[in-house]
N, C-alpha and C positions, 0 to 999 in steps of 0.2 A: 548211802548212810557213811557218815564219815568213819574212818578206821577207829577212832578212840571210842567213839559210841557204841560201836560194833563189839570191841573187846570188853567194856564195860558190862554189856548186857550178857557176853559169854561167861563173864566172872559171876555175875547175879544168878544166871542159869544154873552154873555149878555148885552155887551154894544151896540153891533150893532142892537139887537132885540129893545133896548130901543130907539134908533135912530128912527126906523121904527115905533115905538107907539107914539114917540113924534109927529112925521109928521100926524100921523091918529087922534090922541086924542087930543092933545094940539093945534098945529097951524093950523092945516088942510091945510098946503100949504108946498109943497117939497122944495121951493126955500128958504123960511124963516128958515126952519130946516136945510138946507143944509149951509146956512148962519151962522145960530148958532152954528153948531158942526165943521164949517171950513171944510167940506167935498164938494167934486163935486157932481152934480146930476147925473152924469154917474155912479158914485161910488154907490150913493144912489138906483137907478133903479138895479143896479147889485146885491146888498144885497137883494132887494125886490124879484127879480126873483128867485134867490136862495132860500130864505125862503120859496117861495111858492112851489118850487118844492121838496126841501128836508128838508124843515123843519129847525130845530135848528142847526142840523149837517152842512146845506149848508151855516151857517154863520163862521164857523171855516177857519181858513187859509189853503190853499191847497198849495201842493208842487208845488214849482217853477222850478223843474227839468225840463231840456229841453228833448223833445221827442226823440230826435237823436242826438248822439255826434260822430262825425267821429274818434275822438282823443281817443276815451275810450278803455280800454284794453279788448282784445277779451276774451270770457267765457271760452276756452279751456285753455288759459294761467292762467287764475284766478283758474280753476280747479287744474292745475298743482302746483300752489303755495300753494293753500290748502293742497294738498295732502302732499307736501314735508313738510308742517309745521305740520301738524297732525301726521305724521309717522314717522318723523325723527327729529323734533324740529329744523329744519335749521332757521338760521337769515336770513335778507334781503341780506347779502353779499353772502353766501353759496348758497342760492337761485338763485341768480342773476348768479353765476359761473355754477352752474348746469345747468341751462336752456341755457346758451351761449354754453355750452361745449357738452351737450347731445343732445339738442334738437335746436340748431343754434336760439334761441331766445334771442334777444338783449333788456334787459329792465333795467332801472336805479333802484338802491337800493332805490331811496326815492318813486318811483312808487310801488315798492314790500312792503314797510312799509304802506303805504297809505291803499292798499288793505287789508294788515292785521288788521290795525287799524279799517278800516270800518267795517270788518267782527268779530270784537272784539277778535282776534288772536294775537294781539301785545304783550301780557306779556307773558314773559319767563316762565317756570317751577320754582317752588319753589327753586330747587337745582342751578339754573343758575341765579338768580336775583342779584340785588346788595347787596353788603356786605360792611359793615362799615371797613374803612382804618384800624384800631386797630385790626380787626378779620381777615385779609387777610393774606396768606401766603407772606412773604418776597421773591421777585424775586431777582435773581442774574444771572450774566452771566461771564463767564471768559473772560479774554482779549486776550489770546494768542490760537491758534489751538493746541489740544492735550494735555491742561493743564488737562482736566477731560473728560473722556468719559463714559457715563451711559449704563449699560448693561441691559436687562431684558427678560423675557421669556412670549410668549402669546400663550395660548392654541387655536388651531384652528380646525375645522372639515370640511372636504371636503364636496361639496355639490352632495348628490344623491351618487349613487353607480355606480364606472366606469365599463365598459365592459371588458371582457378578452382580447378582440383585440385591446383595445384602447391603446394608447401610455402611457408609465408610467409616474408617478407623477414627476415633476422636484425637487427632494428632494435628500439630499445627505445622504448617508449610506444606510445600507439595510432597506427596508421597512418592515413595521410591518406583523405580520402572519395573514393569512386569517381567523383564527379561531376567532380572538377577533375584537373588534370594532375598527376601522380604528381614529387614532389620530395622530396628528402632532402638531408640536411645532415650533412657529416663534421666532427664537433668534433676538432681535434687538438690535443695539449700536447706539447711536447717540453723536455726539462731543458737548461740552457745549458751544463752542464758536461758530463754524460755523454751526451748525446745520446739518452737514453732517452726513447722516444716510446710514448704513449698515444693510441688514437684510438677513436671510437665514432660511429655514425650513426644519426641521429633524424630523426622525419618532420617536426618542427617546429625553428624557430630562433628561440627567444624566451628571456627571462630564466629562466623556469622550467626549460627543457632544459639552459641553461647551468649553472644549480645542480646538477642532476641530474649532469651530466659532471663538474663540480668535485668531487662526494662519489666519483664513482667513480674519478677521477683520484687523490685522496689515499689510496683503498683499495689500488690498484695500485702506487704508487711505494714502494720498499723504503727511502726516506728521509724526511726531515721537510722540507716545503716552507716557504721563507721568505719569497718574493716571487712574485707570480702578475702577468705583464704582458701586456696584451690591448691591442687597437686601441679606437676609441671607437664600436664599433658598437652597435646598439640592444640587443641580447643582454646586453651587458655593462656596464649602466648601474646605478642605484641598488639595485635587488633584489639584483643579483648581487655589486655592491660591499659591501654591508653583510653579507652571507652569508659573503664571504672573511674580512672582518674579524673575524666572530665565530668563526672558525675559528681565529683567532690567526696571521693570514698578512696580510701586507702586500700591497695591490694598485696598481699604477701603470698608467697609460695613457701611450701612445706619441702623439708629437705628431701632429696631425691630417695627412692626405695624405702620411704617412712611412712607407710599408710597410717600407723597408729596416731600420727599427729592430726589427722583428719578424721579421728576414731569415731566420732559422732555421726557424722555422715554415713560413714563405713558401716557402722553398726545399723544404721536405719536400713540401708540396702540389704543387709543380711536378714532384718526382719521382713522386708518385703518378699525376698527369695525363699524364707523357709514358711511363713505363714500366708502368701498370697500366691505366687507364681508356681511354687512346687505343689500347691493344692489343687492346681487345675490339670485335670485328667483327661483332656481331650474333648469334653462337654463344658460350653461356655454358656452359662445362662444370663438372660439379659438383665436380671436384676436378682440379688440374692434374697431380698425379701426382707433383710433385717431392719428393725426399726431403730431411728436414730436414737443413739445414748446420751446420756447426760454430759455436760461439758468437762465433769471433772473425770470423768473414764472417758477418753476421746473415742477408741477404736476397740474397749472392750478388754484389752490386754491389761495384766496385772501390772501395776507400777506406772499407769500413764497419767497419773494427776499431775498438775503443776507443782512447782517447788513451792513449799509453804513461805518461804521467806519472801516470795516475789509479791509486790501489790498488783492488784488486779488492773489489767489494762483497760484503759478509757476506750469507750465506745461513742465517740462524738460521730455526727453526721458528716458524711463525705464533702468535703468543700467543693466548691466550683472551679471551672478551669481557671477564672481570673483570680483566684485567690493564691495561685502560686505567685511569688515573687523571687526573684533574683537579686540578692542583697550583695553590695559591692565588699564582700569579706573574703578576700583571697585566702585559699588555704596552700601551702608550700608542701608538695612531694616529691623531694629530690630537687631537681631543676625545674619542675613544671608548677606553674601558678593556675589555678582553676577557682572558679567560684561556686560557691555551694548552693545548692538549691533548697530553699527553706520552704517547709510547709506550715503556715500558721495552725492548721488543723491537723489533727491526726485522723488517718483513715480508720473505718469502723472494722473491728475485729471480723476475720472471716468466719463465716457460719462453718461451725464442725459437725460433720457427719460422717457415717460409715464409708468405707470405700467401696466403689460399685465395680461390678463386672460386666463390661460392656459386650456387644455381640463380636468383636473381634478378639477378645480376651486380653484387652488391655484395660488398666484401671481408669476411671475418670480423671482427667489432668486438671480441670479448673477447680480444684480444691485444696485446701490448705489443711494440713493437720498436725498434731503435735506428736513427736517422738516420745520414747521412755527418757524420763529425767534420770533415772539411774545409768544410761549408757555412759 
């Protein structure tokens, strides 16, 4: 109990004790004392009974909390909220989403916040607290799909050691040797405008793998890419750079030691780490059993709807191989002249579904999802 509240209750208890002594030593009449202090006789006798039973402590205010509340949140739900807050630093919206999706518990964000505030857990960590506007990074968003696509790599490690008889991991390329520790790398690309996200897992992280992922990315996206933006990693150096230019796409590097310039894909990796990889506790289930969600809410997270100002993406049928033409329209990127590969028809929009957990603990790599547009 705060010191100020304690002192206030002490003063109130002394005042009630003075009322009892006034009736005993001054007036000798309960009615005159009650009329003098403006209280009822029932209140006087209640104070007198409490003072005789508990002493000065009985003159303090007692809790007015009801003995039973049928609308109170159940204890097991409160325990789940506290666990998610302490272990994952989830806010009210994420806690509501998680309880609804994995435990079929429907609770309002305001109720979650009241529980956190009552338990003194409503304050975020220092790294996530409010920052002044002049210290925040300036957010931006491209107006057309394909204007800029951010690519980055995330290191992941499978959960446990798979058995020899188990199904192979859904990775592309030759798996690592058994003599060394298993390592996998998640290549992620996200469009700056639509937040359409494509990811794939490889056992190597080099320029050859980055080139393979770029070819896979161009096949999956339903629009033409104009600019590829990466960091200065070794997997995005000369061989990858010239391959991007040969595709008729510009390639730009961000400033060294400035990951916030690739903020959208970095935020996507953080979501993967917090809401998927960190949830794996050693037991990997073949399928989560979560039914597909509507396209407006891609993966069940709050705020995953498409931006409202964007027109709907076309869903035309996939063109045949002979429909691809190389038109003699050279593009100049520095001192290199390349031909742009033009697709008369746009690829169909990839089907959106929930992220699956496979036998090896790695997400299904052949899917495209949309990230949070508010990132």
